[in-house]
OpenMM code with the backbone's topology and positions (N, CA, C; nanometers):
from openmm import Vec3, app, unit

residues = "MET VAL PRO TYR ILE ASN TYR ASN GLU LEU ASP GLU PHE TYR THR LEU LYS GLY VAL GLY ASN LEU LEU LYS MET ASP LYS GLU THR LEU LYS GLN SER CYS ARG ARG TYR ASP ILE THR PRO GLN ARG ASN GLU ILE GLY ASP TRP GLY LEU SER ARG TYR ASP LEU ARG ARG LEU HIS ASN PHE LEU TYR LYS GLU GLY LYS ALA SER ALA ASN GLY LYS TRP MET ILE HIS GLY HIS ASP ARG ILE THR ASP GLY GLY".split()
positions = [
    Vec3(-6.5836, -2.7151, 4.6101),
    Vec3(-6.6058, -2.6217, 4.5964),
    Vec3(-6.4720, -2.5160, 4.5927),
    Vec3(-6.4901, -2.3856, 4.4719),
    Vec3(-6.3854, -2.2877, 4.4492),
    Vec3(-6.3657, -2.1528, 4.5876),
    Vec3(-6.2464, -2.1341, 4.5949),
    Vec3(-6.2666, -2.0334, 4.7288),
    Vec3(-6.2519, -1.9066, 4.6624),
    Vec3(-6.3477, -1.7982, 4.7638),
    Vec3(-6.3450, -1.6901, 4.7366),
    Vec3(-6.1776, -1.6218, 4.6685),
    Vec3(-6.2160, -1.5344, 4.6094),
    Vec3(-6.0861, -1.4595, 4.5734),
    Vec3(-6.0521, -1.3360, 4.5733),
    Vec3(-6.0594, -1.2421, 4.6128),
    Vec3(-6.0372, -1.0858, 4.5693),
    Vec3(-5.9502, -1.0521, 4.4802),
    Vec3(-5.9937, -1.0375, 4.3720),
    Vec3(-5.9271, -1.0230, 4.2196),
    Vec3(-5.8399, -0.8185, 4.2943),
    Vec3(-5.8935, -0.7828, 4.3341),
    Vec3(-5.7982, -0.6376, 4.3898),
    Vec3(-5.6939, -0.6511, 4.4717),
    Vec3(-5.6529, -0.7602, 4.5299),
    Vec3(-5.5643, -0.7606, 4.6180),
    Vec3(-5.4699, -0.8876, 4.5676),
    Vec3(-5.4826, -0.9057, 4.4336),
    Vec3(-5.4129, -1.0044, 4.3606),
    Vec3(-5.2133, -0.9397, 4.3074),
    Vec3(-5.1527, -1.0120, 4.3073),
    Vec3(-5.0462, -0.9612, 4.3362),
    Vec3(-4.9918, -1.0187, 4.1797),
    Vec3(-4.9502, -0.9628, 4.1148),
    Vec3(-4.8908, -0.9759, 3.9465),
    Vec3(-4.8245, -1.0891, 3.8812),
    Vec3(-4.7770, -1.2288, 3.9702),
    Vec3(-4.7480, -1.3195, 3.9224),
    Vec3(-4.7882, -1.4189, 4.0279),
    Vec3(-4.7997, -1.5396, 4.0274),
    Vec3(-4.8082, -1.6270, 4.1642),
    Vec3(-4.7254, -1.7627, 4.0722),
    Vec3(-4.6610, -1.8480, 4.1208),
    Vec3(-4.6002, -1.9547, 4.1462),
    Vec3(-4.6664, -2.0710, 4.1354),
    Vec3(-4.6471, -2.2063, 4.0582),
    Vec3(-4.7738, -2.2566, 4.0748),
    Vec3(-4.8032, -2.3412, 4.1929),
    Vec3(-4.7219, -2.3154, 4.3013),
    Vec3(-4.7169, -2.3410, 4.4334),
    Vec3(-4.8329, -2.2524, 4.4726),
    Vec3(-4.8160, -2.1356, 4.4670),
    Vec3(-4.9128, -2.0467, 4.5108),
    Vec3(-5.0524, -2.0316, 4.4507),
    Vec3(-5.0792, -2.0709, 4.3321),
    Vec3(-5.1773, -2.1068, 4.2537),
    Vec3(-5.2595, -2.2075, 4.3262),
    Vec3(-5.1816, -2.3325, 4.3205),
    Vec3(-5.2228, -2.4333, 4.3926),
    Vec3(-5.3095, -2.4313, 4.5664),
    Vec3(-5.2269, -2.2777, 4.6230),
    Vec3(-5.2541, -2.3109, 4.7651),
    Vec3(-5.4177, -2.1867, 4.7340),
    Vec3(-5.3860, -2.0935, 4.6518),
    Vec3(-5.5040, -1.9990, 4.6307),
    Vec3(-5.6476, -2.0750, 4.6216),
    Vec3(-5.5885, -2.1702, 4.5296),
    Vec3(-5.7878, -2.2197, 4.4568),
    Vec3(-5.7574, -2.3690, 4.5844),
    Vec3(-5.6749, -2.4047, 4.6611),
    Vec3(-5.7265, -2.5077, 4.7176),
    Vec3(-5.6561, -2.6215, 4.6158),
    Vec3(-5.5996, -2.6588, 4.5584),
    Vec3(-5.6098, -2.7659, 4.4730),
    Vec3(-5.4649, -2.8272, 4.4507),
    Vec3(-5.4018, -2.9791, 4.4201),
    Vec3(-5.2824, -3.0109, 4.4493),
    Vec3(-5.2425, -2.9967, 4.3051),
    Vec3(-5.0766, -3.0163, 4.2742),
    Vec3(-5.0678, -3.0018, 4.1426),
    Vec3(-5.0878, -3.0709, 4.0340),
    Vec3(-5.1604, -3.1805, 4.0044),
    Vec3(-5.2087, -3.2510, 3.9219),
    Vec3(-5.3158, -3.2105, 3.8659),
    Vec3(-5.4114, -3.1704, 3.9628),
    Vec3(-5.5465, -3.0789, 3.9392),
    Vec3(-5.5566, -3.0040, 3.9219),
    Vec3(-5.4407, -2.8836, 3.8930),
    Vec3(-5.3837, -2.7641, 3.9108),
    Vec3(-5.3738, -2.7937, 3.7143),
    Vec3(-5.2619, -2.8730, 3.6994),
    Vec3(-5.2183, -2.9129, 3.5962),
    Vec3(-5.3647, -2.9458, 3.4737),
    Vec3(-5.4572, -3.0239, 3.4978),
    Vec3(-5.5565, -3.0999, 3.4457),
    Vec3(-5.6429, -2.9525, 3.4385),
    Vec3(-5.6201, -2.8945, 3.5507),
    Vec3(-5.7454, -2.7966, 3.5374),
    Vec3(-5.7030, -2.6538, 3.4465),
    Vec3(-5.5529, -2.5977, 3.4325),
    Vec3(-5.4836, -2.5600, 3.2885),
    Vec3(-5.4841, -2.5973, 3.1671),
    Vec3(-5.4286, -2.7084, 3.1622),
    Vec3(-5.4674, -2.8096, 3.0054),
    Vec3(-5.6475, -2.7822, 2.9737),
    Vec3(-5.7284, -2.8068, 3.1116),
    Vec3(-5.8587, -2.8168, 3.0445),
    Vec3(-5.9127, -2.6513, 2.9674),
    Vec3(-5.8924, -2.5356, 3.0506),
    Vec3(-5.9199, -2.4565, 2.9907),
    Vec3(-5.7957, -2.3466, 2.9335),
    Vec3(-5.7071, -2.3974, 2.8511),
    Vec3(-5.5608, -2.3875, 2.7829),
    Vec3(-5.5117, -2.2442, 2.8258),
    Vec3(-5.5174, -2.2256, 2.9479),
    Vec3(-5.4417, -2.1658, 3.0311),
    Vec3(-5.2789, -2.2316, 3.0358),
    Vec3(-5.1924, -2.1030, 2.9748),
    Vec3(-5.0442, -2.1916, 2.9945),
    Vec3(-4.9511, -2.0730, 3.0755),
    Vec3(-4.9343, -2.2202, 3.1703),
    Vec3(-4.8333, -2.1707, 3.2866),
    Vec3(-4.6770, -2.0868, 3.2091),
    Vec3(-4.6339, -1.9632, 3.2685),
    Vec3(-4.5374, -1.9130, 3.2480),
    Vec3(-4.4569, -1.8999, 3.3185),
    Vec3(-4.2830, -1.8470, 3.2423),
    Vec3(-4.1999, -1.8240, 3.3535),
    Vec3(-4.1741, -1.6636, 3.3841),
    Vec3(-4.1449, -1.6389, 3.5107),
    Vec3(-4.1326, -1.4867, 3.4904),
    Vec3(-3.9697, -1.4718, 3.5006),
    Vec3(-3.9414, -1.3758, 3.5664),
    Vec3(-3.8024, -1.3159, 3.5445),
    Vec3(-3.6762, -1.3604, 3.5667),
    Vec3(-3.7014, -1.4357, 3.7013),
    Vec3(-3.6345, -1.5237, 3.7902),
    Vec3(-3.6672, -1.6845, 3.7606),
    Vec3(-3.7392, -1.6901, 3.6671),
    Vec3(-3.7359, -1.8367, 3.6067),
    Vec3(-3.8474, -1.9441, 3.6865),
    Vec3(-3.9526, -1.9177, 3.7772),
    Vec3(-4.0277, -1.9671, 3.8400),
    Vec3(-4.1278, -1.9824, 3.7347),
    Vec3(-4.2026, -2.0962, 3.7280),
    Vec3(-4.3069, -2.1276, 3.6662),
    Vec3(-4.4321, -2.0554, 3.7347),
    Vec3(-4.5121, -2.0025, 3.6745),
    Vec3(-4.6500, -1.9593, 3.7465),
    Vec3(-4.7489, -1.9529, 3.6410),
    Vec3(-4.8851, -1.8425, 3.7168),
    Vec3(-4.9644, -1.7660, 3.6394),
    Vec3(-4.9607, -1.5947, 3.6460),
    Vec3(-4.9911, -1.5123, 3.5430),
    Vec3(-5.0396, -1.3726, 3.5356),
    Vec3(-5.1205, -1.3784, 3.6450),
    Vec3(-5.1298, -1.2240, 3.6855),
    Vec3(-5.2947, -1.2304, 3.7643),
    Vec3(-5.3923, -1.2459, 3.6240),
    Vec3(-5.3628, -1.2108, 3.5140),
    Vec3(-5.4801, -1.2488, 3.4461),
    Vec3(-5.5546, -1.3861, 3.3859),
    Vec3(-5.4234, -1.4154, 3.3886),
    Vec3(-5.4290, -1.5737, 3.3744),
    Vec3(-5.5175, -1.6800, 3.5284),
    Vec3(-5.4564, -1.6038, 3.6339),
    Vec3(-5.4939, -1.6879, 3.7625),
    Vec3(-5.6504, -1.6477, 3.7616),
    Vec3(-5.6958, -1.5483, 3.7539),
    Vec3(-5.8428, -1.4923, 3.7076),
    Vec3(-5.9097, -1.5455, 3.6352),
    Vec3(-5.8908, -1.5633, 3.5397),
    Vec3(-5.9172, -1.6665, 3.3605),
    Vec3(-6.0060, -1.7851, 3.4809),
    Vec3(-5.8307, -1.9002, 3.5111),
    Vec3(-5.8751, -2.0259, 3.5792),
    Vec3(-6.0048, -1.9547, 3.6656),
    Vec3(-5.9888, -1.9060, 3.7870),
    Vec3(-6.0262, -1.9194, 3.8635),
    Vec3(-6.2097, -1.8601, 3.8220),
    Vec3(-6.2157, -1.7939, 3.7313),
    Vec3(-6.3615, -1.7451, 3.7078),
    Vec3(-6.4325, -1.9045, 3.6144),
    Vec3(-6.3072, -1.9629, 3.5771),
    Vec3(-6.3640, -2.1062, 3.4842),
    Vec3(-6.4194, -2.2032, 3.5848),
    Vec3(-6.3118, -2.2238, 3.6998),
    Vec3(-6.3546, -2.3253, 3.8044),
    Vec3(-6.4816, -2.2820, 3.8652),
    Vec3(-6.4960, -2.1605, 3.8677),
    Vec3(-6.6044, -2.0787, 3.9724),
    Vec3(-6.7550, -2.1239, 3.8646),
    Vec3(-6.7805, -2.0742, 3.7706),
    Vec3(-6.8569, -2.1332, 3.6206),
    Vec3(-6.8626, -2.2811, 3.6821),
    Vec3(-6.7740, -2.3645, 3.6662),
    Vec3(-6.7752, -2.5095, 3.6422),
    Vec3(-6.8284, -2.5302, 3.7839),
    Vec3(-6.7955, -2.5049, 3.8972),
    Vec3(-6.8604, -2.5849, 4.0137),
    Vec3(-7.0194, -2.4901, 4.0165),
    Vec3(-7.0376, -2.4050, 3.9858),
    Vec3(-7.2208, -2.3315, 3.9722),
    Vec3(-7.2649, -2.4301, 3.9474),
    Vec3(-7.2071, -2.4982, 3.7954),
    Vec3(-7.3149, -2.5212, 3.6851),
    Vec3(-7.3247, -2.7221, 3.7250),
    Vec3(-7.2462, -2.7690, 3.8211),
    Vec3(-7.2443, -2.9047, 3.8514),
    Vec3(-7.2943, -2.8927, 3.9541),
    Vec3(-7.3289, -2.7835, 4.0159),
    Vec3(-7.4487, -2.7312, 4.1719),
    Vec3(-7.5689, -2.7496, 4.1074),
    Vec3(-7.6274, -2.7180, 3.9720),
    Vec3(-7.7201, -2.6625, 3.9130),
    Vec3(-7.7781, -2.7804, 3.8342),
    Vec3(-7.7051, -2.8957, 3.8395),
    Vec3(-7.7378, -2.9878, 3.7946),
    Vec3(-7.6874, -2.9875, 3.6217),
    Vec3(-7.5746, -2.9175, 3.6048),
    Vec3(-7.5236, -2.9115, 3.4361),
    Vec3(-7.4013, -2.9113, 3.5018),
    Vec3(-7.3298, -2.9733, 3.3673),
    Vec3(-7.1813, -3.0212, 3.3517),
    Vec3(-7.1295, -2.9145, 3.2508),
    Vec3(-6.9773, -2.8969, 3.2253),
    Vec3(-6.9247, -2.8457, 3.1640),
    Vec3(-6.8263, -2.8903, 3.0508),
    Vec3(-6.8171, -2.8616, 2.9722),
    Vec3(-6.7058, -2.9330, 2.8757),
    Vec3(-6.6273, -2.8079, 2.7383),
    Vec3(-6.5261, -2.7735, 2.7806),
    Vec3(-6.4309, -2.6758, 2.7839),
    Vec3(-6.5139, -2.5229, 2.7214),
    Vec3(-6.6103, -2.4882, 2.8731),
    Vec3(-6.6629, -2.3787, 2.8697),
    Vec3(-6.7950, -2.3565, 2.7799),
    Vec3(-6.8466, -2.5014, 2.7415),
    Vec3(-7.0114, -2.5167, 2.6931),
    Vec3(-7.0941, -2.5895, 2.8247),
    Vec3(-7.1963, -2.5104, 2.8545),
    Vec3(-7.3140, -2.5598, 2.9021),
    Vec3(-7.3761, -2.7102, 2.8685),
    Vec3(-7.3606, -2.8136, 2.9432),
    Vec3(-7.4295, -2.9312, 2.8799),
    Vec3(-7.5061, -2.9911, 3.0012),
    Vec3(-7.6370, -2.9970, 2.9813),
    Vec3(-7.7522, -3.0438, 3.0527),
    Vec3(-7.7523, -3.1778, 3.0967),
    Vec3(-7.7172, -3.2469, 3.2121),
    Vec3(-7.7487, -3.3774, 3.1916),
    Vec3(-7.8508, -3.4590, 3.2368),
    Vec3(-7.9213, -3.5531, 3.2273),
    Vec3(-8.0403, -3.6412, 3.1897),
    Vec3(-8.0289, -3.6284, 3.3226),
    Vec3(-8.0026, -3.6886, 3.4391),
    Vec3(-7.9709, -3.7649, 3.5420),
    Vec3(-7.9652, -3.9120, 3.5591),
    Vec3(-7.8626, -3.9507, 3.4585),
    Vec3(-7.8843, -4.0875, 3.4751),
    Vec3(-7.8253, -4.1266, 3.3842),
] * unit.nanometer
topology = app.Topology()
chain = topology.addChain("A")
for resn in residues:
    res = topology.addResidue(resn, chain)
    for name in ("N", "CA", "C"):
        topology.addAtom(name, app.Element.getBySymbol(name[0]), res)
């Protein structure tokens, strides 16, 4: 389950380690999730790789919807709902 994040309290930029901590996921899972949703990490002014507040919100929203859909017996492919037949 995707943890709750208060969007109003987010900083402008999060390192990849910080994103992983916020979303409770390891580096490899984060990498796969970013690739799946076409979210590209970027470097900040001091050279750290991470996500802007906007991209973090997008990723969180995609993951939330994915988790909600799978809890309802659906699964997601690139943001599109697909209903499983249960077998």
